[in-house]
N, C-alpha and C positions, 0 to 999 in steps of 0.2 A: 504494500500500500504506500502510495507516494504522498507524503505530507507536505504541507505548505512550506515548512522550514527546509525540507530536503530540496524542494524545487528552488527556493531562494538561494541556498548554498550552491546549487548547480549553476544557476544564473550568474552568481558572483564569480564563480570560477571562469566562466567564459568571458566575462567582462574584461578580465585582465589579459586574456589571450587574443581576443578579436579586437581590431582597431575600431574606433568610433565610425559611425556611418558618415559618408562624405556630405550628406545633406544637412547634417547638424552644424549650425554656425558655432564658431569659437566663442564669440561674445554676442549677446543680444544687442539690439540697437540702443536700448535704454542704457545698458552697461557701458557701451562705447561712448555715448553722449556724456554720461556722468564722468567717465575717466578723462575724456577730452577737455571738458570744462574744468576739471580739477587740475589738469596739467597746465592749462592756460593760466589759472589763478596762481599756481605754484611758480611758474616762470615769471609772471608779472611781479609777484612778491619778492622773488629772488633778485630780479633786476633792480627793483626799487631799493631793496636792502643793500645791494652792492653799491648803488649810487650814493647812498648815505655813508656807508662804513668802509668801503673798499676792501672788504674781507670776503674771499671766496667761501671759506668754510662757514662763516656766519650767514652768508647769503644762501648757501645750500640748506642750512638748518631752517632758516626762515621760509624758504620755498617749500621744503618738505613738510614743514608743519602746516603751512597754508594749504598745501595740496591735500593733506590728510583731513584737515577740517572741512575743506571744500567737498571732498567725497561724501562725508557725513551730511553736510548741508544739502547737496544736490540729490543725494539718495532720498532725503525726506521731501524734497520739493518736486522732483520730476515724477510725474504720474506714471502709474504702471499700465 
């Protein structure tokens, strides 16, 4: 008798062996828009920070922090 758990285990084995279907997108359009907007915000924040302080590590930290915050913000704003 084939139980649900046995079928689930069998499917999970094949998931690692078989490549994903070519029709499935790597990212959804929503995820791509959110990441693109966050990258733009991060670059702008990094450039502005570099203009003020002339420190590349500081600009990278400010840009990364701004991009991370922007991902959270745009995730809540962009509708599903």
